[in-house]
KOLNU-158294 format. One record per residue (C-alpha): residue number from 1; residue in one letter; x, y, z. Coordinates in nm, 3 decimals. Example, Ala and Ser with C-alpha at 12.3 -4.5 7.8 and 13.67 -1.06 7.14 Angstrom:
2
+-----+------+---------+---------+---------+
! seq ! type !      c1 !      c2 !      c3 !
+-----+------+---------+---------+---------+
!   1 !    A !   1.230 !  -0.450 !   0.780 !
!   2 !    S !   1.367 !  -0.106 !   0.714 !
+-----+------+---------+---------+---------+
***
This chain:
336
+-----+------+---------+---------+---------+
! seq ! type !      c1 !      c2 !      c3 !
+-----+------+---------+---------+---------+
!   1 !    X !  -2.995 !  -1.134 !   0.276 !
!   2 !    X !  -2.720 !  -1.315 !   0.085 !
!   3 !    X !  -2.916 !  -1.639 !   0.086 !
!   4 !    X !  -3.202 !  -1.454 !  -0.083 !
!   5 !    X !  -2.972 !  -1.319 !  -0.356 !
!   6 !    X !  -2.899 !  -1.662 !  -0.501 !
!   7 !    X !  -3.064 !  -1.999 !  -0.474 !
!   8 !    X !  -2.820 !  -2.227 !  -0.299 !
!   9 !    X !  -2.787 !  -2.592 !  -0.394 !
!  10 !    X !  -2.645 !  -2.829 !  -0.138 !
!  11 !    X !  -2.538 !  -3.074 !  -0.407 !
!  12 !    X !  -2.331 !  -2.899 !  -0.676 !
!  13 !    X !  -2.183 !  -2.559 !  -0.748 !
!  14 !    X !  -2.418 !  -2.324 !  -0.928 !
!  15 !    X !  -2.354 !  -1.983 !  -1.078 !
!  16 !    X !  -2.559 !  -1.707 !  -1.231 !
!  17 !    X !  -2.526 !  -1.346 !  -1.341 !
!  18 !    X !  -2.694 !  -1.122 !  -1.085 !
!  19 !    X !  -2.609 !  -0.785 !  -1.242 !
!  20 !    X !  -2.513 !  -0.675 !  -1.593 !
!  21 !    X !  -2.486 !  -0.332 !  -1.747 !
!  22 !    X !  -2.323 !  -0.138 !  -2.031 !
!  23 !    X !  -2.154 !   0.171 !  -1.893 !
!  24 !    X !  -2.029 !   0.259 !  -2.243 !
!  25 !    X !  -1.939 !   0.078 !  -2.565 !
!  26 !    X !  -1.593 !   0.020 !  -2.421 !
!  27 !    X !  -1.691 !  -0.066 !  -2.066 !
!  28 !    X !  -1.919 !  -0.359 !  -1.981 !
!  29 !    X !  -1.985 !  -0.471 !  -1.625 !
!  30 !    X !  -2.104 !  -0.803 !  -1.486 !
!  31 !    X !  -2.146 !  -0.941 !  -1.134 !
!  32 !    X !  -2.186 !  -1.313 !  -1.074 !
!  33 !    X !  -2.264 !  -1.542 !  -0.783 !
!  34 !    X !  -2.112 !  -1.890 !  -0.744 !
!  35 !    X !  -2.206 !  -2.121 !  -0.457 !
!  36 !    X !  -2.202 !  -2.318 !  -0.234 !
!  37 !    X !  -1.837 !  -2.353 !  -0.136 !
!  38 !    X !  -1.696 !  -2.505 !   0.176 !
!  39 !    X !  -1.519 !  -2.265 !   0.408 !
!  40 !    X !  -1.200 !  -2.138 !   0.243 !
!  41 !    X !  -1.277 !  -2.268 !  -0.107 !
!  42 !    X !  -1.438 !  -1.949 !  -0.238 !
!  43 !    X !  -1.124 !  -1.743 !  -0.178 !
!  44 !    X !  -0.910 !  -2.007 !  -0.353 !
!  45 !    X !  -1.135 !  -2.003 !  -0.660 !
!  46 !    X !  -1.162 !  -1.622 !  -0.649 !
!  47 !    X !  -0.785 !  -1.572 !  -0.659 !
!  48 !    X !  -0.737 !  -1.820 !  -0.944 !
!  49 !    X !  -1.025 !  -1.677 !  -1.145 !
!  50 !    X !  -0.900 !  -1.321 !  -1.103 !
!  51 !    X !  -0.549 !  -1.413 !  -1.220 !
!  52 !    X !  -0.687 !  -1.608 !  -1.516 !
!  53 !    X !  -0.910 !  -1.317 !  -1.618 !
!  54 !    X !  -0.624 !  -1.068 !  -1.608 !
!  55 !    X !  -0.354 !  -1.287 !  -1.764 !
!  56 !    X !  -0.512 !  -1.563 !  -1.973 !
!  57 !    X !  -0.781 !  -1.390 !  -2.181 !
!  58 !    X !  -0.692 !  -1.313 !  -2.542 !
!  59 !    X !  -0.748 !  -0.974 !  -2.698 !
!  60 !    X !  -0.686 !  -0.806 !  -3.033 !
!  61 !    X !  -0.462 !  -0.506 !  -3.089 !
!  62 !    X !  -0.273 !  -0.319 !  -3.360 !
!  63 !    X !   0.094 !  -0.424 !  -3.348 !
!  64 !    X !   0.237 !  -0.202 !  -3.622 !
!  65 !    X !   0.126 !   0.064 !  -3.867 !
!  66 !    X !   0.249 !   0.155 !  -4.215 !
!  67 !    X !   0.204 !   0.516 !  -4.326 !
!  68 !    X !   0.325 !   0.595 !  -4.676 !
!  69 !    X !   0.579 !   0.873 !  -4.731 !
!  70 !    X !   0.646 !   0.906 !  -4.357 !
!  71 !    X !   0.987 !   0.803 !  -4.225 !
!  72 !    X !   0.989 !   0.911 !  -3.862 !
!  73 !    X !   0.751 !   0.866 !  -3.570 !
!  74 !    X !   0.779 !   1.232 !  -3.472 !
!  75 !    X !   0.716 !   1.362 !  -3.823 !
!  76 !    X !   0.431 !   1.596 !  -3.905 !
!  77 !    X !   0.222 !   1.602 !  -4.221 !
!  78 !    X !   0.098 !   1.929 !  -4.365 !
!  79 !    X !  -0.280 !   1.924 !  -4.343 !
!  80 !    X !  -0.292 !   1.671 !  -4.058 !
!  81 !    X !  -0.370 !   1.815 !  -3.717 !
!  82 !    X !  -0.187 !   1.550 !  -3.509 !
!  83 !    X !   0.173 !   1.436 !  -3.529 !
!  84 !    X !   0.246 !   1.076 !  -3.634 !
!  85 !    X !   0.325 !   0.995 !  -3.270 !
!  86 !    X !  -0.020 !   1.114 !  -3.157 !
!  87 !    X !  -0.190 !   0.919 !  -3.437 !
!  88 !    X !  -0.010 !   0.601 !  -3.328 !
!  89 !    X !  -0.125 !   0.651 !  -2.969 !
!  90 !    X !  -0.485 !   0.697 !  -3.086 !
!  91 !    X !  -0.464 !   0.382 !  -3.301 !
!  92 !    X !  -0.324 !   0.187 !  -3.004 !
!  93 !    X !  -0.642 !   0.263 !  -2.807 !
!  94 !    X !  -0.882 !   0.134 !  -3.074 !
!  95 !    X !  -1.071 !  -0.170 !  -2.939 !
!  96 !    X !  -1.114 !  -0.466 !  -3.176 !
!  97 !    X !  -1.267 !  -0.809 !  -3.154 !
!  98 !    X !  -1.095 !  -1.069 !  -3.374 !
!  99 !    X !  -1.218 !  -1.420 !  -3.447 !
! 100 !    X !  -0.899 !  -1.514 !  -3.632 !
! 101 !    X !  -0.579 !  -1.658 !  -3.489 !
! 102 !    X !  -0.387 !  -1.521 !  -3.787 !
! 103 !    X !  -0.270 !  -1.157 !  -3.825 !
! 104 !    X !  -0.521 !  -0.941 !  -4.011 !
! 105 !    X !  -0.483 !  -0.620 !  -4.209 !
! 106 !    X !  -0.695 !  -0.307 !  -4.164 !
! 107 !    X !  -0.687 !   0.004 !  -4.382 !
! 108 !    X !  -0.765 !   0.372 !  -4.368 !
! 109 !    X !  -0.775 !   0.547 !  -4.705 !
! 110 !    X !  -0.947 !   0.883 !  -4.681 !
! 111 !    X !  -0.947 !   1.234 !  -4.828 !
! 112 !    X !  -0.971 !   1.556 !  -4.628 !
! 113 !    X !  -1.079 !   1.781 !  -4.487 !
! 114 !    X !  -1.236 !   1.536 !  -4.245 !
! 115 !    X !  -1.240 !   1.415 !  -3.887 !
! 116 !    X !  -1.106 !   1.057 !  -3.895 !
! 117 !    X !  -1.253 !   0.806 !  -3.648 !
! 118 !    X !  -1.255 !   0.429 !  -3.604 !
! 119 !    X !  -1.556 !   0.420 !  -3.836 !
! 120 !    X !  -1.318 !   0.493 !  -4.124 !
! 121 !    X !  -1.114 !   0.177 !  -4.061 !
! 122 !    X !  -1.182 !  -0.096 !  -4.317 !
! 123 !    X !  -1.145 !  -0.434 !  -4.145 !
! 124 !    X !  -1.177 !  -0.794 !  -4.272 !
! 125 !    X !  -1.491 !  -0.998 !  -4.186 !
! 126 !    X !  -1.315 !  -1.170 !  -3.895 !
! 127 !    X !  -1.246 !  -0.839 !  -3.719 !
! 128 !    X !  -1.494 !  -0.596 !  -3.566 !
! 129 !    X !  -1.441 !  -0.242 !  -3.438 !
! 130 !    X !  -1.613 !  -0.208 !  -3.100 !
! 131 !    X !  -1.654 !   0.171 !  -3.084 !
! 132 !    X !  -1.675 !   0.351 !  -3.419 !
! 133 !    X !  -1.656 !   0.691 !  -3.250 !
! 134 !    X !  -1.297 !   0.653 !  -3.125 !
! 135 !    X !  -1.093 !   0.948 !  -3.252 !
! 136 !    X !  -0.782 !   0.903 !  -3.469 !
! 137 !    X !  -0.694 !   1.239 !  -3.632 !
! 138 !    X !  -0.827 !   1.537 !  -3.825 !
! 139 !    X !  -0.741 !   1.629 !  -4.184 !
! 140 !    X !  -0.756 !   2.006 !  -4.206 !
! 141 !    X !  -0.683 !   2.032 !  -4.578 !
! 142 !    X !  -0.773 !   1.851 !  -4.899 !
! 143 !    X !  -0.508 !   1.580 !  -4.869 !
! 144 !    X !  -0.512 !   1.200 !  -4.872 !
! 145 !    X !  -0.419 !   0.981 !  -4.578 !
! 146 !    X !  -0.336 !   0.612 !  -4.623 !
! 147 !    X !  -0.268 !   0.391 !  -4.320 !
! 148 !    X !  -0.227 !   0.014 !  -4.314 !
! 149 !    X !  -0.249 !  -0.156 !  -3.973 !
! 150 !    X !  -0.157 !  -0.506 !  -3.864 !
! 151 !    X !  -0.401 !  -0.654 !  -3.610 !
! 152 !    X !  -0.301 !  -0.957 !  -3.403 !
! 153 !    X !  -0.460 !  -1.163 !  -3.130 !
! 154 !    X !  -0.257 !  -1.248 !  -2.820 !
! 155 !    X !  -0.242 !  -1.220 !  -2.442 !
! 156 !    X !  -0.087 !  -0.965 !  -2.210 !
! 157 !    X !   0.140 !  -0.685 !  -2.325 !
! 158 !    X !   0.395 !  -0.686 !  -2.607 !
! 159 !    X !   0.683 !  -0.441 !  -2.642 !
! 160 !    X !   0.786 !  -0.420 !  -3.005 !
! 161 !    X !   1.147 !  -0.429 !  -3.122 !
! 162 !    X !   1.214 !  -0.108 !  -3.313 !
! 163 !    X !   1.504 !  -0.266 !  -3.504 !
! 164 !    X !   1.270 !  -0.511 !  -3.679 !
! 165 !    X !   1.100 !  -0.245 !  -3.885 !
! 166 !    X !   1.192 !  -0.035 !  -4.186 !
! 167 !    X !   1.096 !   0.313 !  -4.302 !
! 168 !    X !   0.722 !   0.389 !  -4.321 !
! 169 !    X !   0.648 !   0.111 !  -4.068 !
! 170 !    X !   0.594 !   0.203 !  -3.704 !
! 171 !    X !   0.567 !  -0.058 !  -3.427 !
! 172 !    X !   0.315 !  -0.017 !  -3.146 !
! 173 !    X !   0.343 !  -0.155 !  -2.795 !
! 174 !    X !   0.031 !  -0.370 !  -2.815 !
! 175 !    X !  -0.206 !  -0.429 !  -2.523 !
! 176 !    X !  -0.392 !  -0.761 !  -2.560 !
! 177 !    X !  -0.589 !  -0.723 !  -2.236 !
! 178 !    X !  -0.968 !  -0.698 !  -2.280 !
! 179 !    X !  -1.030 !  -0.712 !  -1.904 !
! 180 !    X !  -1.033 !  -0.363 !  -1.750 !
! 181 !    X !  -1.072 !  -0.469 !  -1.390 !
! 182 !    X !  -1.164 !  -0.768 !  -1.173 !
! 183 !    X !  -1.280 !  -0.778 !  -0.815 !
! 184 !    X !  -1.441 !  -1.042 !  -0.596 !
! 185 !    X !  -1.591 !  -1.078 !  -0.252 !
! 186 !    X !  -1.672 !  -1.377 !  -0.035 !
! 187 !    X !  -1.974 !  -1.401 !   0.195 !
! 188 !    X !  -2.040 !  -1.673 !   0.450 !
! 189 !    X !  -2.373 !  -1.815 !   0.563 !
! 190 !    X !  -2.496 !  -2.105 !   0.767 !
! 191 !    X !  -2.672 !  -2.394 !   0.596 !
! 192 !    X !  -2.785 !  -2.697 !   0.793 !
! 193 !    X !  -2.546 !  -2.609 !   1.076 !
! 194 !    X !  -2.252 !  -2.586 !   0.834 !
! 195 !    X !  -2.064 !  -2.277 !   0.720 !
! 196 !    X !  -2.091 !  -2.226 !   0.345 !
! 197 !    X !  -1.956 !  -1.951 !   0.120 !
! 198 !    X !  -2.073 !  -1.758 !  -0.185 !
! 199 !    X !  -1.823 !  -1.608 !  -0.429 !
! 200 !    X !  -1.920 !  -1.282 !  -0.601 !
! 201 !    X !  -1.684 !  -1.202 !  -0.895 !
! 202 !    X !  -1.712 !  -0.858 !  -1.058 !
! 203 !    X !  -1.575 !  -0.813 !  -1.411 !
! 204 !    X !  -1.527 !  -0.503 !  -1.626 !
! 205 !    X !  -1.435 !  -0.557 !  -1.995 !
! 206 !    X !  -1.343 !  -0.324 !  -2.284 !
! 207 !    X !  -1.651 !  -0.429 !  -2.484 !
! 208 !    X !  -1.471 !  -0.676 !  -2.711 !
! 209 !    X !  -1.630 !  -0.955 !  -2.506 !
! 210 !    X !  -1.897 !  -0.966 !  -2.239 !
! 211 !    X !  -1.817 !  -1.034 !  -1.872 !
! 212 !    X !  -2.001 !  -1.365 !  -1.908 !
! 213 !    X !  -1.780 !  -1.464 !  -2.203 !
! 214 !    X !  -1.472 !  -1.357 !  -2.007 !
! 215 !    X !  -1.568 !  -1.568 !  -1.705 !
! 216 !    X !  -1.632 !  -1.870 !  -1.928 !
! 217 !    X !  -1.298 !  -1.831 !  -2.109 !
! 218 !    X !  -1.107 !  -1.783 !  -1.784 !
! 219 !    X !  -1.263 !  -2.099 !  -1.640 !
! 220 !    X !  -1.179 !  -2.293 !  -1.956 !
! 221 !    X !  -0.820 !  -2.172 !  -1.948 !
! 222 !    X !  -0.784 !  -2.276 !  -1.585 !
! 223 !    X !  -0.903 !  -2.624 !  -1.680 !
! 224 !    X !  -0.652 !  -2.635 !  -1.967 !
! 225 !    X !  -0.370 !  -2.536 !  -1.731 !
! 226 !    X !  -0.442 !  -2.831 !  -1.505 !
! 227 !    X !  -0.490 !  -3.091 !  -1.780 !
! 228 !    X !  -0.112 !  -3.169 !  -1.811 !
! 229 !    X !  -0.066 !  -3.245 !  -1.439 !
! 230 !    X !  -0.376 !  -3.465 !  -1.442 !
! 231 !    X !  -0.248 !  -3.657 !  -1.742 !
! 232 !    X !   0.120 !  -3.663 !  -1.652 !
! 233 !    X !   0.299 !  -3.994 !  -1.642 !
! 234 !    X !   0.268 !  -4.174 !  -1.308 !
! 235 !    X !   0.506 !  -4.466 !  -1.284 !
! 236 !    X !   0.627 !  -4.641 !  -0.973 !
! 237 !    X !   0.993 !  -4.740 !  -0.987 !
! 238 !    X !   1.056 !  -4.891 !  -0.645 !
! 239 !    X !   1.291 !  -5.193 !  -0.635 !
! 240 !    X !   1.003 !  -5.429 !  -0.558 !
! 241 !    X !   0.800 !  -5.336 !  -0.863 !
! 242 !    X !   1.071 !  -5.207 !  -1.091 !
! 243 !    X !   1.077 !  -5.531 !  -1.284 !
! 244 !    X !   0.703 !  -5.546 !  -1.336 !
! 245 !    X !   0.582 !  -5.515 !  -1.689 !
! 246 !    X !   0.494 !  -5.163 !  -1.792 !
! 247 !    X !   0.147 !  -5.272 !  -1.893 !
! 248 !    X !   0.073 !  -5.372 !  -1.535 !
! 249 !    X !   0.172 !  -5.039 !  -1.384 !
! 250 !    X !  -0.121 !  -4.801 !  -1.338 !
! 251 !    X !  -0.033 !  -4.479 !  -1.515 !
! 252 !    X !  -0.168 !  -4.208 !  -1.740 !
! 253 !    X !   0.035 !  -4.169 !  -2.062 !
! 254 !    X !   0.213 !  -3.836 !  -2.099 !
! 255 !    X !   0.008 !  -3.583 !  -2.297 !
! 256 !    X !  -0.280 !  -3.829 !  -2.319 !
! 257 !    X !  -0.590 !  -3.929 !  -2.129 !
! 258 !    X !  -0.655 !  -4.264 !  -1.969 !
! 259 !    X !  -0.876 !  -4.494 !  -2.168 !
! 260 !    X !  -1.028 !  -4.610 !  -1.840 !
! 261 !    X !  -1.196 !  -4.273 !  -1.799 !
! 262 !    X !  -1.432 !  -4.373 !  -2.083 !
! 263 !    X !  -1.749 !  -4.176 !  -2.126 !
! 264 !    X !  -1.676 !  -3.961 !  -1.822 !
! 265 !    X !  -1.370 !  -3.823 !  -2.001 !
! 266 !    X !  -1.568 !  -3.738 !  -2.314 !
! 267 !    X !  -1.849 !  -3.573 !  -2.122 !
! 268 !    X !  -1.631 !  -3.365 !  -1.893 !
! 269 !    X !  -1.270 !  -3.311 !  -1.993 !
! 270 !    X !  -1.298 !  -3.331 !  -2.374 !
! 271 !    X !  -1.583 !  -3.078 !  -2.375 !
! 272 !    X !  -1.348 !  -2.826 !  -2.217 !
! 273 !    X !  -1.039 !  -2.893 !  -2.429 !
! 274 !    X !  -1.045 !  -2.677 !  -2.740 !
! 275 !    X !  -0.882 !  -2.783 !  -3.067 !
! 276 !    X !  -0.624 !  -2.509 !  -3.009 !
! 277 !    X !  -0.446 !  -2.769 !  -2.794 !
! 278 !    X !  -0.376 !  -2.975 !  -3.108 !
! 279 !    X !  -0.161 !  -2.690 !  -3.246 !
! 280 !    X !  -0.282 !  -2.755 !  -3.600 !
! 281 !    X !  -0.171 !  -2.554 !  -3.905 !
! 282 !    X !  -0.396 !  -2.259 !  -3.989 !
! 283 !    X !  -0.571 !  -2.431 !  -4.281 !
! 284 !    X !  -0.678 !  -2.739 !  -4.084 !
! 285 !    X !  -0.773 !  -2.527 !  -3.782 !
! 286 !    X !  -0.990 !  -2.285 !  -3.984 !
! 287 !    X !  -1.164 !  -2.567 !  -4.174 !
! 288 !    X !  -1.264 !  -2.733 !  -3.849 !
! 289 !    X !  -1.389 !  -2.403 !  -3.708 !
! 290 !    X !  -1.606 !  -2.349 !  -4.016 !
! 291 !    X !  -1.795 !  -2.674 !  -3.949 !
! 292 !    X !  -1.839 !  -2.582 !  -3.580 !
! 293 !    X !  -1.571 !  -2.815 !  -3.446 !
! 294 !    X !  -1.443 !  -2.619 !  -3.147 !
! 295 !    X !  -1.352 !  -2.884 !  -2.890 !
! 296 !    X !  -1.198 !  -3.230 !  -2.887 !
! 297 !    X !  -1.544 !  -3.362 !  -2.798 !
! 298 !    X !  -1.681 !  -3.209 !  -3.122 !
! 299 !    X !  -1.398 !  -3.369 !  -3.318 !
! 300 !    X !  -1.477 !  -3.715 !  -3.178 !
! 301 !    X !  -1.804 !  -3.706 !  -3.375 !
! 302 !    X !  -1.596 !  -3.735 !  -3.695 !
! 303 !    X !  -1.408 !  -4.032 !  -3.833 !
! 304 !    X !  -1.136 !  -4.024 !  -4.099 !
! 305 !    X !  -1.386 !  -4.044 !  -4.387 !
! 306 !    X !  -1.594 !  -3.761 !  -4.242 !
! 307 !    X !  -1.289 !  -3.535 !  -4.221 !
! 308 !    X !  -1.204 !  -3.593 !  -4.587 !
! 309 !    X !  -1.553 !  -3.470 !  -4.684 !
! 310 !    X !  -1.501 !  -3.131 !  -4.518 !
! 311 !    X !  -1.463 !  -2.857 !  -4.779 !
! 312 !    X !  -1.098 !  -2.764 !  -4.852 !
! 313 !    X !  -0.983 !  -3.026 !  -4.600 !
! 314 !    X !  -0.722 !  -3.227 !  -4.792 !
! 315 !    X !  -0.557 !  -3.557 !  -4.706 !
! 316 !    X !  -0.260 !  -3.376 !  -4.556 !
! 317 !    X !  -0.486 !  -3.191 !  -4.313 !
! 318 !    X !  -0.655 !  -3.518 !  -4.219 !
! 319 !    X !  -0.317 !  -3.674 !  -4.143 !
! 320 !    X !  -0.219 !  -3.374 !  -3.930 !
! 321 !    X !  -0.538 !  -3.405 !  -3.723 !
! 322 !    X !  -0.501 !  -3.781 !  -3.679 !
! 323 !    X !  -0.137 !  -3.749 !  -3.573 !
! 324 !    X !  -0.211 !  -3.468 !  -3.326 !
! 325 !    X !  -0.499 !  -3.660 !  -3.166 !
! 326 !    X !  -0.292 !  -3.975 !  -3.134 !
! 327 !    X !   0.013 !  -3.794 !  -2.996 !
! 328 !    X !  -0.164 !  -3.573 !  -2.743 !
! 329 !    X !  -0.469 !  -3.774 !  -2.640 !
! 330 !    X !  -0.404 !  -4.133 !  -2.757 !
! 331 !    X !  -0.714 !  -4.115 !  -2.978 !
! 332 !    X !  -0.715 !  -4.301 !  -3.309 !
! 333 !    X !  -0.993 !  -4.175 !  -3.538 !
! 334 !    X !  -0.876 !  -4.396 !  -3.824 !
! 335 !    X !  -1.025 !  -4.697 !  -3.646 !
! 336 !    X !  -1.368 !  -4.544 !  -3.605 !
+-----+------+---------+---------+---------+
***
């Protein structure tokens, strides 16, 4: 039965989505099959994937709110049905998708009487509200309500420091966790007198990304986590070889990739290392994103002269990219 559910290759791992459905705008479900694994491998991959999905996927959330003429979280406003505390809780539950690494501002400026929902939030182009029907508050009288929200992208859960904020500004304990739940199962079968395994991950998301996108990002993040150990410095310092020249000692430079890996490195590792690893300033990072440079592999298609031609990409940004590539990956684009 399991063998019929997915075509099994005896050569390489294959995966596919075997079930996908939208239970609501804020709950997407996906079930995947990955095989063939040797006995014991599927559980190892399942545990790592589950942890990466729950802990390593970025999400967007409101981190603080500014409401004019309101000084206390437990204040009430005449003509507003909910207290400020209840409004903050409702805003905390709004689901966003953000394509920006920088904090973004969203605004609500509305006159009553009116039922206020997420549809009334004005967001920048890089931010999208997932469910416009999410409830915020109700204005029962002809009054104005002005709310400014700060939206950030991060991972996990952030508890705000109340002492950082002044009057009219209310911090929110932000939840940057777009994954609602993760489960997996492992099934064994016999193939050519050998025991093989199929891994079936199940993923529920809040709608800000699809389960397929979540699985891809989790896999990419796992690869990024293991890049430093792979590239860490390996030097032998035994008495017999301690005096050998450093150039003769086989090693991988710290924070760089071995030149000997050649095309294999470009085709495999560099395609999975995103330019986030360069830790570039926002201007350089955003300019590269606008020309569809997302990975180090994409960046290798550019030389120094090509970078200068990118719109709004000044000489300083070029120098920052060249220095980051040389420092982290021993790549010199200036010689291309």
